N, C-alpha and C positions, 0 to 999 in steps of 0.2 A: 768244976763249975758247970752248971746245967744250962744247956742251950735251949732257948725257946724257939719253937718252929712257927714261922709266920705263914699263915695260910695264903695260898696263891689266889684264892677266889674269895671275894668278900661279898656276902649277901647284902649288898647295899642297893637300895632302890635306884641309885644313880649309876650302878654298874650295868643295868639292862640297856641294850641297844634298842632304840626306837626308830622305826622308819617313818620318815616324813610322808604325809599323804600326798599322792600325786595330784598335780594340778589338772583341772579340766582342760587347760590350754596346752597340754603336753604334745598333742598331735596337730597337724595343719588343719584337718577337717574340723576338729572341735574348736580350733581357734577361729576359723572362718565362721562357724556356726555361732560362736559366742559373739563375734563382731556384728553379725547380722542382727542377732537378738538385741544387742545394745542399741543398734541403729533404729530398730523398730520401736523400742521402748522410748527412745528420745523423740521419735516422730509422733508417737501416740500421745505422749505427755505434753509435747510442745508443737502444736500445729503450725506455729510460726517459724519452725526450723527451716533453714535453707534447703534441706533435702526434700521437704514437702512439695514446693512448687515444681521441682523437676519431675517428681512422680506424677503429679497432676497433669503436667504437660505431655508426658508420655501417654497417659490414659486418653487424653483429649486427642492426640494425634492418631492413636489406634482407632478411636471411634469415628474420626473424620474419614480415615482411609476405608473403613468398613462401609460407611454411608456412601462414599464415592463408588465403591465396587458394586453395591446394591443398585445405585442409580444407573450405572452403565449397563448392568444386566437387565434392568427394567426397560431401558430404551432399546436394547438389542432385541428383547422379546417382542416389543410392540412393532419394531421394524420387520421382524420375521413374519408376524401375523399379517401385516399389511401386504407383504410381498408374496406370501404363500399362494393366494388365489391366482395371481398372474403367472407364477411358476407352474402351477398345476395346469393352467390353461395352455401354456406353451408346450408342456410335455405331452398333453393330449393332442395338440395340433400336430406335433412332429410325428406322433404315433399314427395319426390318421393319414398324414402324407406318405408315410412308409407303407401303409395298407394300400393306398392308391398306386404307388409305384410297383408294388409286388403284384397287385391285381392286374395292372396293365401288362406286366410281363407274362402272366398266365394267359391273358386274352391273346397276346401275340403268339404264344406257343400253341394255343388252340387253333388259331388261324393257319399256322404252318402245318399242323397235324391234319386238319380237314382238307386243306388244299393238296397235300401230298397224296391223300387217298381219294382225291377228286370228289369230295363230298359224300362218298359212300360209307364212310366210317367216322364215328365220333370217339374220342377218348372215353374210357370208362373209369379211370382213376387217375390220380396225380402221378402214379408210377408210370403210366403210359407216356406222360409228357416228360418225366425225368429220364426215362430210358432213351429218349431221342428217336431220330428217324434213320432208317437205313441209308447208308451212303457208301456204296461199294462193299467192301468187306468189313467196314466199321459202321458206327452210328454217329450221327451228328447231334450234338446237344442243342436243345431248343428251350430249355428251362433250367435256371439255376436252382439249387437245392433250397436256398434261403427264400426264394419266391414261392415255394410250395408251402410255406408256413404263414398262417394268418395271425398277425400280432394281436388282434382284438379278441380272438377266440380263446377260451380257457385251455382247450386241448391243442390249439394251434392248427386245426384242420379247417380247410375251406368247405363251405357248403356248396355241393355240386348242383348247378342249375340245368335241369333237362330242357330239351327243346319243346317245352309246353307252351302252347299258344297263349293261354291266359297269363301265365307268369311273364313271358317275354313281351306280350302286348302291353302290359301295365308299365314295364320299363320303357318300351318304345314310345309310349305316350309322353312320358317324362322327357325323353330325348327330343321329341318333336316340339313340345312346349318350350324347351330350353333353346331350340334353334328357330324360334319365331314361326312355328307352324310347319316347319320343313323337317321331314324325316330323312336323314342321310341314307344313301344307298349302301349296299354291302361292298366290302373290299374286293370281292370276286363273285362271279355268277354262281359258283358252286354253293354259295350260302343262300341263294334265293329260295331254295326248296324249304328252308326253315322259316321264311318270313312271308310267304304268300298268304297264309291264313292270318298272320298278324296284321298285314296291311288291310285285309278285308275287315278285321275286327275294329281297326282304327276308323275306317270309313263309316261303319255302322255305329260306332261309339261304344266305349266301355266305361265302367264305373271306376273312378280313381280312388281306391281305398287301400290303405296300408294293410298288408297281410301279416299280422303279428303271430298267427298260429301256423306258421309254415312248418313243413316237415324238414328235419335236418338229416340229409343224406350226404355222407362224406366218402363213400366208396361203392364200387360195383354198380354204377349207373352211368349210361351214356349222357354226356353233358356238353352244352354249348357255351357255358359260362360258369363263373364262380361268384360267391358272395360270402360275406362274413356271417358268423353265427351271432354276433353281437346285435342286440335289439335296442341299444342305447341311441339317443339323439346325438348328432354329430356337431362339431364346431365348424368344420369345412363342408361346403356344399359341393357335391359331385353331381353334375347335370341338374343343379338346383334341388337335389334330393338331400334331406337332412336326417336320414336314418341309416345307420350302418348296414342293416340287413337288406335295405333296398338298393344298395350300390351293387349292381350286377356288372361284372367285368366280362365282356364278351366281344368277340371280333365282329359281331353284327353291327350294322349302322356306322361303319367306319370309312365308307367310300366317299368319292367326290361329287357324285350325283345326288338324286333324290328319289325316294320311293313314294308311289302314290301321287295324289294331286298336289298342286302347289308349285311355286316357282322353283327353278333348278337351284341346287345348293352351290354356292360359289366354289370355283375350282381351287384346289390346294394340293399340297404334297400328299402322296399316298399314305394310308395308315394314320389319318388325322386323329388327334387326341381330344378328349372332352375338356371343356373349360372348367377350372376349379376355382371357386370363390370362397371367401371367408364369410 
């Protein structure tokens, strides 16, 4: 009897294995993306969807917050613009007060220097004052380093005022006018040699004109005072003078008596200081 062999493989269309297509939702990212796309479609197709008011509320809140921030920034900018001039004025005033404090220290150092040498010698540079005066085997300090710097000058150097009758006489006239026609005496007789010609000039009269074309000398010149290089108008009045370059800091005219004609100057403590007004 003949055996029939049954094939193990049947070429049938149903014997082929087919893989099902993978769904787009097989991963969490795709699922979330699919969910969002469905939500957007629902919202676009149906404006009355409960999701639409929430989105509109969020957009409205963001817009209101942005408007509030812009409003606060505008108010702050306006406030700063209004306050800026007063701040600048106060900063300038403090700087001028510092100039006067330092200038007064320089004037006092010049007084000590001239009196030490009995009026026979004047300092020729700021270094002469910074080095101090001999005291035994050491030197006595008469000027701080910070006072040797002019805050109003670009290079920080004081303008050295020599014992020139015309320059000093113009300043002396301002001092005399400030003190109701009385020119205070010098703190010591050793300074009288520098003011005799000045008193004579005041008696004959001098022209009170601002010298804007002055020569700037900052070193190697015997000087009886210092002034700023700044030509600007001031906020503070020093001896009723309203220009920085005309503020001369000198030990002259700091005594308790009076020079020249006129009533005696009221007595007071030695080394009197000028009145500063705004």
